[in-house]
N, C-alpha and C positions, 0 to 999 in steps of 0.2 A: 320692216323688221327682217332680220336674217336669223336663222337658227341652225344648230347642228347638235343633235343628241343631247339636248337639255330639256326634255319634255316638260317636266314639272316646273322648271323655271320659266319656260316659254308660256305655259298655260297661266301661271301666276301673274306674269307680266301683262299678258293680254287682258286678263280679268280686271286687273287694277286700272289698265288704260281705259277700258270701257266704263268702269265705275267713276273714274276721274272726269271723263268726258261728260257723263250724265250729270255729275255735280255742277259742271260748268254750262250745261245746256247746249252742248256741242254735238254735231253729227260726225261720227268717226267711221271710216272704212279702213280696215287693216289689210295690207298686202304683205304676205309672209313668204320669204324665199327660204325654202327648206333645203339646205345644201346636203342632200344625201343622208339624212338621219335614218338610222336603222332601229330606233327605239319607238317607232310608231307615232312620232310627233304629229305628222300630218293627219293621221287618222283621228287622233284625239282632238286636235284643233277643229277638224271638220265636224266632229260630233258635237263639240261644245259651242263652237262659234261658226255656224254653218254659212254665214255671209262672208267669211274670210276668203280672200283670193289667195290661193296657195300656188306658188311656182316651185317646181321641183328641180334640184340641181344634182350634180354627180357626186358630191362629197369632196371636190377638189377646187371649189371656187373661192372659199374663204370669204372674209367680211367684205372686202372692197368690191369684188365682182358681184357677190350676192346682193349687196345694197344697191349697186349700180343698176342691175337688172330690175330689181324691185322698184326703184325710183322711176326708171324709164317706163315701166308698166303703169305706174300711178299717173305720170304725166300724160300718157297716151289715152288712158281709159277713164280715170276718175276725175282728173282735173281739166280735161279738154274743154268742158262746158262750164267750168267754174274758175275763171282766171283770178278771182279774188280769194281763193282758198289757199291753204297752207299744206306743205308736206312736213310730216314729223318723222325724224329719224329716232328710233327707239331700240336700244339694245335689249335682247331678250332676258338679261339677268337684272334688269331694272325693276324695282317695285316703286311705282309712283306714289307720291302723297295724294290723298283724295282731292286736295285743292290745287294740285299742280297745274292742270289745264286752265283752271279759273284764273290763277295768277298770271299765267302766260298769255291767256286771252286778253286780259286787261292791259298787259304791257304791249301786246300786238296792236291794240286799238291806239295806243299812244305813238307807237313806232311801226306803222303798217308796212314799211319797206325794208325793215331791218331783219336780219337773221338773228334769232334769239337762241341763246345757249343756256341750258339749265344744269346747274352743278349737282353732283351726287355726293352722298355721304356714306360712310361705313355704317352698317346696321348695328354694330356693337360699340365702336369707339366714337362714332358720330363725326370723325374727321373727314374732311373733303377727300374724295378718291378720284373724281373726274370733274373737270371744269374747263374753263378757258385756260390757256397757257401763256406764259410770258418768257421771253428769252432769258437764259441764265448761263453765263459762261461764254467762251470764245466761239464755240462751234455753233453754226447756224441752226442745228437741230437739237441743241441743248436747251430744254425748257424746264420750268417748274410750274406747279399748279398755281393758278390765280386764287388768292384768298377769298373767302365769302365776303360779299359786299352788302351794304344796307340800301344801296341805290343802284340803278342800272349803270353799268360800266362799259365804255367802248373798248372792244378787244379786237384782235386779228385772228389768232390761232386758237383752236379748241379741240377737245375730245368729242367724238361723235355719239356719245351715249344718249343724249336727249337734245335734239336740235330742231328748231322750228324754222322752216324756210318758206318764204312767200313763193308762190308758183312763178311769179314774174321774175324773181331773183334766180330760181332754179333754172329757168329757161335761158336766162342771160349767161349764167355761169357755165352751163352745159352739162350739169349733172355730176354725180359722183364718178370719179375715174376708176373704172374697173380693171385697169391695166396694172394696178398695184397688186402685189402678191397677197397682202392681207391688211396690214396696218398702213399708216401714213396717208391714206386717202382722205381722212378728215383734215389732216394738216394741209394737204394739197388744196382742199376746198377753201380753206381760209385764205391761202395765198391768192387763189383765183378770184375770190370775192373782193379782195383788196384791189386787184388789178382792174376790176370793173366798177370800182368806187361804190361798192355795196357795203353798208354799215353792218357790223356784227356787234351785238350787245349781249353782255353777260347779265342775266336776270338776277336780281338780288335774292339772297338766301339759297337754300337747297330745295330740290324738288322730288327727292326720293332717295332710296338706298340702292347701292350697287357696290358690293365688296370687290376689292382688288383680287385679281387672280392669285392663288397661292404660289409662293416661291417654289421652284422645282427642287427636287432633292439633289444633293451633290453629285456632279457628273465628272467624267474625265474631260481633259482639255479637248480631245477629239470630239466628244459628244456635244460639249458646249459650243464648239465652233460650228459643227454641223447644224445645230439648232439656230445659232445666230444668223447664219447665211441662208437658212431654209425659208420656206414659204411664209411662216409665221414669225420669223426672226426680224429683229430691228435692223440687221445688217444685210438683208437680202439684196444682192448686188444690183439687180434691175430696178428695184424700188428705190434703193439708196441713190443711185445715179439720177433717177427721174426727179426725186424730190429736191436734191441738191441743185439741179439745174434751175429750179424755181427759187429756192432759198438764197442761193449765192451764184448767180449766173456767170460772174466773171472769175470766181475762184473755186468753182465747184469741184474741179479735179483734185485740187490740193486737199480739200476737206474730205473728198471721197477716199483718197489714199490714207489720210490721217485717221479716218474713222476705224479702219482695220488695224493700223499700227497701234492706236491707243487701246483697242480691244485686246490685242496680244500683250501689250505692255502691262495692262491691268491684270490680265489673267495669269501671266507668268509671275508677276509680283506677288499675287495672292498665293500662288502655289509655293513660291520660295518662302514666304512668310509662314505659311502653314507648316512646311517642312522644318523651318527653324524652330517653331514652337514645339513641334513633336520631339525634336532632338534635345531641346532644353529640358523638356519634361522627362525624357529618358535619363539625362544626366542627373536631374534632381532625384529621381528614383534610385539611381545607383549611389 
């Protein structure tokens, strides 16, 4: 797990993880990468869950690097003598169902060499929020959520909110790539799993709640652009270039340039449309 200034969510997530593991009769060891939280997350976790291994970051590592370091620590210390065990990726804003690990354990028994993906639902609307992903559109990084299934479904790309990885697969793939700025490391992992012929399975149903991050308030074009290419933005240049080399090795440069052109085209079009609506509204008032 990785966390940053979400103390109550982190504590809730960890408690439910332990409760779900107990229901399934599983032994769980949690390694938490606290990326520079200043809300005393680490202190509260240590007091409530003293067996947790906590690794401290600087506050600038974000999801990819935080999870990469946490996973490497697990592989070195916890799983070194347990090659048949599993690594669980878990976002700290997930609230697992009590039977989540039981259902995943049963599927792991059927498919011991497969990476398992657990879908999440919104706590209010119950719509799927995170899951496996399927290609949608011409761009190699254009995806839509895989719908909930009633049977295990073979997939390739997935969100990293709840993922079960056999230790043998993690060692072969080489771990989460911490060189991404924040996002896309889970997408990258799916591509690399495929290159090693490792099966990825979307487990049937949903396994807990995890709300989508709220939409940001309206911002200027300059602020939007700065966020888009920033460490947590989908258009971070270093991360975009890296993932496109995997997704479209022969045409990555064309899609790299197209990604920024399309962003500007959509943003300018939206601004023009908004201005047009405001002008028409003014005319109607006159």
